[in-house]
C-alpha positions as CSV (number, residue, x, y, z in Angstrom):
1,M,-16.2,1.0,18.1
2,A,-13.3,2.7,17.1
3,D,-11.1,0.6,19.8
4,C,-12.4,-2.5,18.4
5,W,-11.0,-1.6,14.8
6,G,-7.8,0.0,16.4
7,S,-7.4,-3.2,18.1
8,V,-8.1,-5.4,14.8
9,E,-6.0,-3.3,12.7
10,G,-3.1,-3.2,15.1
11,I,-2.9,-7.0,15.2
12,I,-2.8,-7.4,11.3
13,I,-0.2,-4.6,11.0
14,F,2.0,-5.5,13.8
15,D,1.9,-9.1,12.3
16,Y,2.5,-8.0,8.8
17,A,4.9,-5.4,9.3
18,L,7.1,-6.1,12.1
19,I,6.7,-9.9,12.6
20,R,6.8,-11.1,9.1
21,R,8.6,-7.7,7.6
22,F,6.1,-7.5,4.6
23,K,6.8,-11.1,3.5
24,F,3.4,-13.0,2.9
25,E,2.7,-16.4,1.9
26,L,0.0,-15.2,-0.2
27,T,-1.2,-19.0,-1.0
28,D,-1.3,-20.2,2.5
29,V,-4.0,-17.3,3.6
30,F,-6.4,-18.9,1.2
31,W,-5.8,-22.4,1.6
32,S,-8.0,-24.4,4.4
33,R,-4.9,-26.4,5.2
34,G,-2.6,-23.8,4.6
35,R,0.1,-22.7,7.4
36,F,-2.4,-20.1,8.9
37,R,-4.6,-22.6,9.6
38,Y,-6.3,-21.7,13.3
39,W,-9.3,-22.8,15.3
40,R,-12.0,-21.6,13.0
41,G,-10.1,-19.1,11.3
42,I,-9.1,-17.2,14.5
43,N,-5.8,-17.5,15.8
44,P,-6.9,-17.8,19.6
45,P,-3.4,-18.2,21.3
46,A,-2.5,-14.6,20.3
47,A,-4.9,-12.5,18.4
48,F,-7.8,-13.2,20.5
49,I,-6.7,-13.1,23.7
50,T,-4.5,-9.6,22.7
51,F,-8.2,-8.4,21.3
52,A,-9.8,-9.5,24.8
53,I,-7.6,-7.7,26.8
54,V,-7.3,-4.6,24.9
55,E,-10.8,-4.3,25.2
56,F,-11.1,-4.8,28.6
57,I,-8.4,-2.0,29.3
58,I,-10.7,0.2,26.8
59,Y,-14.1,-0.5,28.7
60,A,-13.0,-1.0,32.0
61,P,-14.6,2.4,34.1
62,F,-12.4,1.5,37.1
63,I,-9.3,2.1,35.3
64,P,-7.8,5.4,36.5
65,Y,-8.0,8.3,33.8
66,H,-10.8,6.3,31.8
67,N,-11.9,9.2,29.8
68,I,-8.7,10.0,28.7
69,I,-8.2,6.0,27.3
70,F,-11.7,5.9,26.3
71,S,-11.4,9.3,24.2
72,N,-8.3,8.0,22.8
73,S,-9.5,4.8,22.3
74,W,-8.2,3.9,18.6
75,L,-4.8,5.0,19.3
76,I,-4.6,3.5,22.3
77,S,-5.8,0.0,21.3
78,F,-3.9,-0.1,18.2
79,L,-0.7,0.5,20.4
80,L,-1.5,-1.9,23.0
81,S,-2.7,-4.3,20.6
82,G,1.2,-4.5,19.3
83,L,2.7,-4.4,22.9
84,I,0.8,-7.5,23.7
85,Y,0.3,-9.5,20.2
86,V,4.1,-9.1,19.5
87,P,5.8,-10.6,22.5
88,L,2.9,-13.6,22.4
89,M,3.7,-14.1,18.7
90,T,7.5,-14.6,18.9
91,Q,7.7,-16.2,22.5
92,W,4.8,-18.6,22.3
93,V,2.6,-19.0,18.7
94,I,5.5,-19.2,16.6
95,P,7.7,-21.5,18.4
96,K,4.7,-24.2,19.1
97,Y,2.5,-23.7,16.3
98,Q,4.7,-22.7,13.2
99,P,8.0,-23.8,14.0
100,E,8.9,-23.9,10.3
101,L,9.4,-20.1,10.3
102,K,12.7,-19.2,10.7
103,G,14.5,-15.6,11.7
104,S,13.5,-13.4,14.6
105,I,11.8,-10.0,14.9
106,F,15.5,-8.4,14.7
107,R,16.7,-10.5,11.8
108,G,14.2,-10.0,8.7
109,G,11.1,-11.3,10.6
110,Y,9.8,-14.8,10.3
111,V,9.4,-16.4,7.4
112,S,9.8,-20.0,5.9
113,D,12.0,-21.4,3.4
114,E,9.9,-21.3,0.5
115,V,9.3,-17.4,1.2
116,M,12.9,-16.9,1.3
117,T,13.3,-18.7,-2.1
118,V,10.6,-16.5,-3.8
119,F,12.3,-13.4,-2.4
120,N,15.7,-14.8,-3.2
121,K,17.3,-14.4,0.1
122,E,18.9,-17.5,2.0
123,S,17.4,-18.7,5.3
């Protein structure tokens, strides 16, 4: 069960800390028609794919060293989630589904013009 939470926490933390750099549009989180609208509240392109891959790796008994992986499932699922989720978001989901976000993972994260106004920075 820890691996499930590790994967979910990894997706949330890597998205918030690495991709968005602690800048988040709070109003869009609560709006049903906000920037974070996905299929039934789930981000199927990146989050669901990441979760499914990580859970398969953790629970697949035919993978070498499965006992070590399973014993450290929270940490491994947390790190694997970040390694899978970040490229999926930056290379696929943001360019295709959220093109209004500007920036990059190396220059302040992906944010919109409204967030840059709130944080008093230029986009």
